[in-house]
MITIGU-545655 format. One line per 10 residues: number of its first residue (from 0); for each residue z, y, x of C-alpha. Coordinates in steps of 0.2 Angstrom, whole numbers, plus 2048, in hexadecimal, padded with zeros to 3 digits. Layout:
BEGIN
NUM> Z/Y/X ~ ...
END
This chain:
BEGIN
0> 6F8/D52/BD2 ~ 6F5/D60/BDC ~ 702/D63/BEA ~ 709/D75/BEA ~ 701/D82/BF6 ~ 707/D81/C08 ~ 70B/D95/C0B ~ 712/DA0/C19 ~ 71E/DAE/C0F ~ 720/DBD/C1A
10> 732/DC5/C1C ~ 730/DD3/C10 ~ 72A/DC7/C01 ~ 737/DBC/C03 ~ 744/DC9/C06 ~ 73E/DD1/BF3 ~ 73D/DC2/BEB ~ 74F/DBC/BF2 ~ 758/DCD/BF1 ~ 750/DD3/BDF
20> 752/DC7/BD5 ~ 74C/DD0/BC7 ~ 73D/DD8/BCF ~ 72C/DD5/BCF ~ 72B/DC7/BDC ~ 73A/DBE/BD2 ~ 72B/DB1/BCD ~ 728/DAC/BDF ~ 73C/DA6/BE1 ~ 738/D9D/BD1
30> 729/D97/BD8 ~ 730/D8E/BE9 ~ 740/D88/BE0 ~ 734/D7F/BD4 ~ 728/D79/BE2 ~ 71B/D82/BDB ~ 717/D87/BEE ~ 71C/D81/BFC ~ 722/D90/C0B ~ 721/D8B/C1C
40> 72E/D92/C29 ~ 72F/D91/C3B ~ 73E/D94/C47 ~ 739/DA6/C48 ~ 734/DA9/C37 ~ 745/DA2/C31 ~ 74E/DAC/C40 ~ 746/DBD/C39 ~ 74C/DB8/C27 ~ 75C/DB7/C2C
50> 75E/DC5/C38 ~ 756/DD1/C2A ~ 763/DCB/C1C ~ 770/DD3/C28 ~ 769/DE3/C29 ~ 776/DEE/C22 ~ 76B/DF5/C14 ~ 76A/DE5/C0B ~ 77F/DE5/C0A ~ 77F/DD5/C0A
60> 790/DCC/C12 ~ 78D/DBB/C1B ~ 792/DB2/C0D ~ 782/DB9/C02 ~ 776/DB9/C12 ~ 77A/DA6/C12 ~ 777/DA3/BFE ~ 766/DAE/C00 ~ 761/DA1/C0F ~ 766/D94/C04
70> 75C/D99/BF5 ~ 74C/D98/C00 ~ 74D/D8E/C12 ~ 751/D7E/C07 ~ 741/D7F/BFE ~ 736/D82/C0D ~ 72E/D78/C1B ~ 733/D79/C2C ~ 723/D79/C39 ~ 727/D79/C4B
80> 71A/D84/C54 ~ 714/D7A/C63 ~ 717/D80/C74 ~ 705/D85/C76 ~ 706/D8F/C66 ~ 6F5/D8F/C5C ~ 6E8/D9B/C5F ~ 6E8/DAA/C53 ~ 6DF/DBB/C53 ~ 6E4/DCA/C5B
90> 6F5/DD1/C53 ~ 6FA/DE5/C55 ~ 70B/DE0/C4F ~ 714/DD3/C59 ~ 720/DD0/C4B ~ 710/DCA/C40 ~ 70C/DBB/C4E ~ 71A/DB0/C48 ~ 714/DB0/C37 ~ 701/DAD/C3E
100> 705/D9E/C47 ~ 710/D97/C3A ~ 704/D98/C2F ~ 6F5/D91/C3A ~ 700/D83/C42 ~ 709/D7F/C30 ~ 6F5/D7E/C27 ~ 6FB/D8B/C1B ~ 6EE/D8E/C0D ~ 6F6/DA0/C0C
110> 6FF/DAD/C15 ~ 707/DB7/C07 ~ 70B/DC9/C0D ~ 70B/DDD/C09 ~ 707/DE0/C1C ~ 6F7/DE9/C20 ~ 6F6/DE1/C30 ~ 6F7/DD0/C2B ~ 6EC/DD1/C1A ~ 6DE/DD8/C26
120> 6DC/DC7/C2F ~ 6D6/DBF/C20 ~ 6C3/DB6/C22 ~ 6C9/DB2/C34 ~ 6D5/DA4/C32 ~ 6D6/D93/C28 ~ 6E3/D9C/C1E ~ 6E1/DAC/C0F ~ 6ED/DB9/C12 ~ 6F2/DC1/C01
130> 6FC/DCC/BF9 ~ 70C/DC4/BEF ~ 705/DC9/BDE ~ 6F5/DBE/BE2 ~ 6FE/DB1/BE8 ~ 709/DB2/BD7 ~ 6F8/DB2/BCD ~ 6F1/DA1/BD5 ~ 700/D97/BD6 ~ 701/D87/BC9
140> 70B/D8C/BBB ~ 712/D79/BB8
END
């Protein structure tokens, strides 16, 4: 039996899967709930998700925000980023750093993102940055 791929899902990917339940990333939500992938989170990435869910544009009350987090975080593996963070390539956007560090520290196979800066680090690290559509195509169907 093959283990599900370990993946860092960036905040926008997770938000799309959670908030737009019938959208094009709904299958990703189903995949993590069925253990067909193993999302990784760190304190920083989980915190960013929680802060983003509270943005007024999403119109989610506190109960809905907690429900969304409850539909994601229990399926994730928490990774502690070491005091001396892992080496990552230079990054233009400081908000991308926690995702790169998480992918390296958590030994992720994939960093799933739509962010061009993150997609551009391909070939320089031990994981593959790919789009959500590409990730969905390679997930086991079980």
